[in-house]
Biotite code that builds the C-alpha atoms (Angstrom):
import biotite.structure as struc

atoms = struc.array([
    struc.Atom([5.008, 11.978, -6.676], chain_id="A", res_id=1, res_name="UNK", atom_name="CA", element="C"),
    struc.Atom([6.829, 14.132, -4.004], chain_id="A", res_id=2, res_name="UNK", atom_name="CA", element="C"),
    struc.Atom([9.013, 11.588, -2.376], chain_id="A", res_id=3, res_name="UNK", atom_name="CA", element="C"),
    struc.Atom([10.004, 13.111, 0.951], chain_id="A", res_id=4, res_name="UNK", atom_name="CA", element="C"),
    struc.Atom([8.508, 13.063, 4.464], chain_id="A", res_id=5, res_name="UNK", atom_name="CA", element="C"),
    struc.Atom([5.330, 15.000, 4.292], chain_id="A", res_id=6, res_name="UNK", atom_name="CA", element="C"),
    struc.Atom([5.109, 14.530, 0.567], chain_id="A", res_id=7, res_name="UNK", atom_name="CA", element="C"),
    struc.Atom([2.624, 12.578, -1.344], chain_id="A", res_id=8, res_name="UNK", atom_name="CA", element="C"),
    struc.Atom([1.968, 10.199, -4.225], chain_id="A", res_id=9, res_name="UNK", atom_name="CA", element="C"),
    struc.Atom([-1.478, 10.457, -5.811], chain_id="A", res_id=10, res_name="UNK", atom_name="CA", element="C"),
    struc.Atom([-2.184, 7.917, -8.592], chain_id="A", res_id=11, res_name="UNK", atom_name="CA", element="C"),
    struc.Atom([-4.890, 6.498, -10.713], chain_id="A", res_id=12, res_name="UNK", atom_name="CA", element="C"),
    struc.Atom([-5.506, 2.983, -12.056], chain_id="A", res_id=13, res_name="UNK", atom_name="CA", element="C"),
    struc.Atom([-7.634, 3.166, -15.215], chain_id="A", res_id=14, res_name="UNK", atom_name="CA", element="C"),
    struc.Atom([-9.474, 0.028, -16.372], chain_id="A", res_id=15, res_name="UNK", atom_name="CA", element="C"),
    struc.Atom([-10.023, -0.826, -20.054], chain_id="A", res_id=16, res_name="UNK", atom_name="CA", element="C"),
    struc.Atom([-13.783, -0.039, -19.622], chain_id="A", res_id=17, res_name="UNK", atom_name="CA", element="C"),
    struc.Atom([-12.883, 3.567, -18.456], chain_id="A", res_id=18, res_name="UNK", atom_name="CA", element="C"),
    struc.Atom([-13.283, 3.145, -14.753], chain_id="A", res_id=19, res_name="UNK", atom_name="CA", element="C"),
    struc.Atom([-10.796, 4.794, -12.544], chain_id="A", res_id=20, res_name="UNK", atom_name="CA", element="C"),
    struc.Atom([-9.569, 4.008, -9.041], chain_id="A", res_id=21, res_name="UNK", atom_name="CA", element="C"),
    struc.Atom([-7.561, 6.616, -7.300], chain_id="A", res_id=22, res_name="UNK", atom_name="CA", element="C"),
    struc.Atom([-5.098, 6.230, -4.312], chain_id="A", res_id=23, res_name="UNK", atom_name="CA", element="C"),
    struc.Atom([-2.916, 8.479, -2.276], chain_id="A", res_id=24, res_name="UNK", atom_name="CA", element="C"),
    struc.Atom([0.251, 7.889, -0.140], chain_id="A", res_id=25, res_name="UNK", atom_name="CA", element="C"),
    struc.Atom([1.463, 10.400, 2.522], chain_id="A", res_id=26, res_name="UNK", atom_name="CA", element="C"),
    struc.Atom([5.034, 9.708, 3.310], chain_id="A", res_id=27, res_name="UNK", atom_name="CA", element="C"),
    struc.Atom([5.853, 9.823, 7.030], chain_id="A", res_id=28, res_name="UNK", atom_name="CA", element="C"),
    struc.Atom([9.449, 8.423, 7.042], chain_id="A", res_id=29, res_name="UNK", atom_name="CA", element="C"),
    struc.Atom([12.079, 7.708, 4.404], chain_id="A", res_id=30, res_name="UNK", atom_name="CA", element="C"),
    struc.Atom([15.165, 6.204, 5.960], chain_id="A", res_id=31, res_name="UNK", atom_name="CA", element="C"),
    struc.Atom([17.336, 5.065, 3.076], chain_id="A", res_id=32, res_name="UNK", atom_name="CA", element="C"),
    struc.Atom([18.160, 2.216, 2.627], chain_id="A", res_id=33, res_name="UNK", atom_name="CA", element="C"),
    struc.Atom([16.206, 0.811, 5.627], chain_id="A", res_id=34, res_name="UNK", atom_name="CA", element="C"),
    struc.Atom([12.561, 1.845, 5.861], chain_id="A", res_id=35, res_name="UNK", atom_name="CA", element="C"),
    struc.Atom([9.546, 3.643, 4.333], chain_id="A", res_id=36, res_name="UNK", atom_name="CA", element="C"),
    struc.Atom([6.534, 4.537, 6.444], chain_id="A", res_id=37, res_name="UNK", atom_name="CA", element="C"),
    struc.Atom([3.444, 5.990, 4.794], chain_id="A", res_id=38, res_name="UNK", atom_name="CA", element="C"),
    struc.Atom([-0.261, 6.433, 5.208], chain_id="A", res_id=39, res_name="UNK", atom_name="CA", element="C"),
    struc.Atom([-2.314, 5.276, 2.292], chain_id="A", res_id=40, res_name="UNK", atom_name="CA", element="C"),
    struc.Atom([-5.921, 5.553, 1.346], chain_id="A", res_id=41, res_name="UNK", atom_name="CA", element="C"),
    struc.Atom([-8.380, 5.376, -1.642], chain_id="A", res_id=42, res_name="UNK", atom_name="CA", element="C"),
    struc.Atom([-9.103, 8.806, -2.975], chain_id="A", res_id=43, res_name="UNK", atom_name="CA", element="C"),
    struc.Atom([-10.999, 10.868, -5.360], chain_id="A", res_id=44, res_name="UNK", atom_name="CA", element="C"),
    struc.Atom([-9.541, 12.741, -8.288], chain_id="A", res_id=45, res_name="UNK", atom_name="CA", element="C"),
    struc.Atom([-8.629, 15.617, -5.924], chain_id="A", res_id=46, res_name="UNK", atom_name="CA", element="C"),
    struc.Atom([-6.857, 13.449, -3.344], chain_id="A", res_id=47, res_name="UNK", atom_name="CA", element="C"),
    struc.Atom([-9.635, 13.386, -0.766], chain_id="A", res_id=48, res_name="UNK", atom_name="CA", element="C"),
    struc.Atom([-10.201, 10.262, 1.276], chain_id="A", res_id=49, res_name="UNK", atom_name="CA", element="C"),
    struc.Atom([-12.861, 7.884, -0.072], chain_id="A", res_id=50, res_name="UNK", atom_name="CA", element="C"),
    struc.Atom([-14.010, 4.419, 0.690], chain_id="A", res_id=51, res_name="UNK", atom_name="CA", element="C"),
    struc.Atom([-12.598, 1.193, -1.067], chain_id="A", res_id=52, res_name="UNK", atom_name="CA", element="C"),
    struc.Atom([-14.678, 1.014, -4.218], chain_id="A", res_id=53, res_name="UNK", atom_name="CA", element="C"),
    struc.Atom([-15.439, -2.718, -3.601], chain_id="A", res_id=54, res_name="UNK", atom_name="CA", element="C"),
    struc.Atom([-15.494, -2.957, 0.164], chain_id="A", res_id=55, res_name="UNK", atom_name="CA", element="C"),
    struc.Atom([-17.325, -0.225, 2.015], chain_id="A", res_id=56, res_name="UNK", atom_name="CA", element="C"),
    struc.Atom([-16.135, -1.487, 5.322], chain_id="A", res_id=57, res_name="UNK", atom_name="CA", element="C"),
    struc.Atom([-12.445, -1.437, 4.448], chain_id="A", res_id=58, res_name="UNK", atom_name="CA", element="C"),
    struc.Atom([-10.479, 0.800, 6.759], chain_id="A", res_id=59, res_name="UNK", atom_name="CA", element="C"),
    struc.Atom([-10.336, 4.358, 5.469], chain_id="A", res_id=60, res_name="UNK", atom_name="CA", element="C"),
    struc.Atom([-6.562, 4.678, 6.012], chain_id="A", res_id=61, res_name="UNK", atom_name="CA", element="C"),
    struc.Atom([-3.765, 2.114, 6.223], chain_id="A", res_id=62, res_name="UNK", atom_name="CA", element="C"),
    struc.Atom([-0.379, 2.635, 7.839], chain_id="A", res_id=63, res_name="UNK", atom_name="CA", element="C"),
    struc.Atom([2.260, 0.945, 5.764], chain_id="A", res_id=64, res_name="UNK", atom_name="CA", element="C"),
    struc.Atom([5.816, 0.257, 6.893], chain_id="A", res_id=65, res_name="UNK", atom_name="CA", element="C"),
    struc.Atom([8.269, -1.365, 4.447], chain_id="A", res_id=66, res_name="UNK", atom_name="CA", element="C"),
    struc.Atom([11.649, -2.412, 5.701], chain_id="A", res_id=67, res_name="UNK", atom_name="CA", element="C"),
    struc.Atom([14.752, -3.568, 3.748], chain_id="A", res_id=68, res_name="UNK", atom_name="CA", element="C"),
    struc.Atom([17.430, -5.759, 5.234], chain_id="A", res_id=69, res_name="UNK", atom_name="CA", element="C"),
    struc.Atom([20.477, -7.449, 3.948], chain_id="A", res_id=70, res_name="UNK", atom_name="CA", element="C"),
    struc.Atom([20.189, -11.220, 4.332], chain_id="A", res_id=71, res_name="UNK", atom_name="CA", element="C"),
    struc.Atom([22.716, -13.611, 2.837], chain_id="A", res_id=72, res_name="UNK", atom_name="CA", element="C"),
    struc.Atom([23.737, -11.175, 0.082], chain_id="A", res_id=73, res_name="UNK", atom_name="CA", element="C"),
    struc.Atom([20.191, -10.539, -0.798], chain_id="A", res_id=74, res_name="UNK", atom_name="CA", element="C"),
    struc.Atom([17.504, -7.959, 0.313], chain_id="A", res_id=75, res_name="UNK", atom_name="CA", element="C"),
    struc.Atom([14.659, -9.045, 2.543], chain_id="A", res_id=76, res_name="UNK", atom_name="CA", element="C"),
    struc.Atom([11.689, -6.760, 2.020], chain_id="A", res_id=77, res_name="UNK", atom_name="CA", element="C"),
    struc.Atom([9.045, -6.859, 4.701], chain_id="A", res_id=78, res_name="UNK", atom_name="CA", element="C"),
    struc.Atom([5.694, -5.046, 4.492], chain_id="A", res_id=79, res_name="UNK", atom_name="CA", element="C"),
    struc.Atom([3.600, -4.386, 7.683], chain_id="A", res_id=80, res_name="UNK", atom_name="CA", element="C"),
    struc.Atom([0.078, -3.150, 6.895], chain_id="A", res_id=81, res_name="UNK", atom_name="CA", element="C"),
    struc.Atom([-2.131, -1.902, 9.656], chain_id="A", res_id=82, res_name="UNK", atom_name="CA", element="C"),
    struc.Atom([-5.472, -0.140, 9.740], chain_id="A", res_id=83, res_name="UNK", atom_name="CA", element="C"),
    struc.Atom([-5.249, 3.435, 11.099], chain_id="A", res_id=84, res_name="UNK", atom_name="CA", element="C"),
    struc.Atom([-7.792, 4.178, 13.757], chain_id="A", res_id=85, res_name="UNK", atom_name="CA", element="C"),
    struc.Atom([-10.359, 1.649, 12.434], chain_id="A", res_id=86, res_name="UNK", atom_name="CA", element="C"),
    struc.Atom([-13.862, 1.206, 13.645], chain_id="A", res_id=87, res_name="UNK", atom_name="CA", element="C"),
    struc.Atom([-14.682, -2.248, 14.967], chain_id="A", res_id=88, res_name="UNK", atom_name="CA", element="C"),
    struc.Atom([-16.355, -3.107, 11.674], chain_id="A", res_id=89, res_name="UNK", atom_name="CA", element="C"),
    struc.Atom([-13.260, -1.977, 9.683], chain_id="A", res_id=90, res_name="UNK", atom_name="CA", element="C"),
    struc.Atom([-10.985, -3.981, 11.943], chain_id="A", res_id=91, res_name="UNK", atom_name="CA", element="C"),
    struc.Atom([-13.106, -7.137, 11.354], chain_id="A", res_id=92, res_name="UNK", atom_name="CA", element="C"),
    struc.Atom([-13.109, -6.606, 7.646], chain_id="A", res_id=93, res_name="UNK", atom_name="CA", element="C"),
    struc.Atom([-9.232, -6.127, 7.633], chain_id="A", res_id=94, res_name="UNK", atom_name="CA", element="C"),
    struc.Atom([-8.677, -9.191, 9.809], chain_id="A", res_id=95, res_name="UNK", atom_name="CA", element="C"),
    struc.Atom([-10.833, -11.445, 7.714], chain_id="A", res_id=96, res_name="UNK", atom_name="CA", element="C"),
    struc.Atom([-8.969, -10.364, 4.628], chain_id="A", res_id=97, res_name="UNK", atom_name="CA", element="C"),
    struc.Atom([-5.402, -11.529, 5.645], chain_id="A", res_id=98, res_name="UNK", atom_name="CA", element="C"),
    struc.Atom([-5.375, -14.641, 3.272], chain_id="A", res_id=99, res_name="UNK", atom_name="CA", element="C"),
    struc.Atom([-6.416, -12.388, 0.177], chain_id="A", res_id=100, res_name="UNK", atom_name="CA", element="C"),
    struc.Atom([-3.855, -9.733, 1.170], chain_id="A", res_id=101, res_name="UNK", atom_name="CA", element="C"),
    struc.Atom([-1.169, -12.458, 1.477], chain_id="A", res_id=102, res_name="UNK", atom_name="CA", element="C"),
    struc.Atom([-1.975, -13.682, -2.033], chain_id="A", res_id=103, res_name="UNK", atom_name="CA", element="C"),
    struc.Atom([-2.038, -10.087, -3.395], chain_id="A", res_id=104, res_name="UNK", atom_name="CA", element="C"),
    struc.Atom([1.277, -9.125, -1.951], chain_id="A", res_id=105, res_name="UNK", atom_name="CA", element="C"),
    struc.Atom([2.899, -12.463, -2.894], chain_id="A", res_id=106, res_name="UNK", atom_name="CA", element="C"),
    struc.Atom([1.826, -12.019, -6.531], chain_id="A", res_id=107, res_name="UNK", atom_name="CA", element="C"),
    struc.Atom([3.163, -8.491, -6.549], chain_id="A", res_id=108, res_name="UNK", atom_name="CA", element="C"),
    struc.Atom([6.504, -9.625, -5.173], chain_id="A", res_id=109, res_name="UNK", atom_name="CA", element="C"),
    struc.Atom([6.712, -12.527, -7.590], chain_id="A", res_id=110, res_name="UNK", atom_name="CA", element="C"),
    struc.Atom([6.321, -10.081, -10.524], chain_id="A", res_id=111, res_name="UNK", atom_name="CA", element="C"),
    struc.Atom([9.011, -7.844, -8.879], chain_id="A", res_id=112, res_name="UNK", atom_name="CA", element="C"),
    struc.Atom([11.338, -10.731, -8.573], chain_id="A", res_id=113, res_name="UNK", atom_name="CA", element="C"),
    struc.Atom([10.731, -11.647, -12.305], chain_id="A", res_id=114, res_name="UNK", atom_name="CA", element="C"),
    struc.Atom([11.412, -8.067, -13.385], chain_id="A", res_id=115, res_name="UNK", atom_name="CA", element="C"),
    struc.Atom([14.582, -7.861, -11.293], chain_id="A", res_id=116, res_name="UNK", atom_name="CA", element="C"),
    struc.Atom([15.855, -11.228, -12.640], chain_id="A", res_id=117, res_name="UNK", atom_name="CA", element="C"),
    struc.Atom([15.562, -9.799, -16.163], chain_id="A", res_id=118, res_name="UNK", atom_name="CA", element="C"),
    struc.Atom([17.312, -6.619, -15.314], chain_id="A", res_id=119, res_name="UNK", atom_name="CA", element="C"),
])
């Protein structure tokens, strides 16, 4: 990970059966402690852009904006996720997946809350 504007994070998720799923972030803005903005995409081992391995009409790239705001002595974290230059088909796929994305992000934040509560 090269955590700076213009830097990247290239990572791999390895499944127990040996399959791999690669992804890459390209950081656009890092404004501590307020905001992160990055473009993300599925990738190959070398960092090249690839299609979502389970959804071939998923947008090739996503623009992600994460904001942090103080609210009643706690941190409110907001994620805004938008397809970057999608085709009509990619936009439809993205728009039809909102409920699943909500469940996925909610589960991730619940795990984060549990982790932070134990720290």
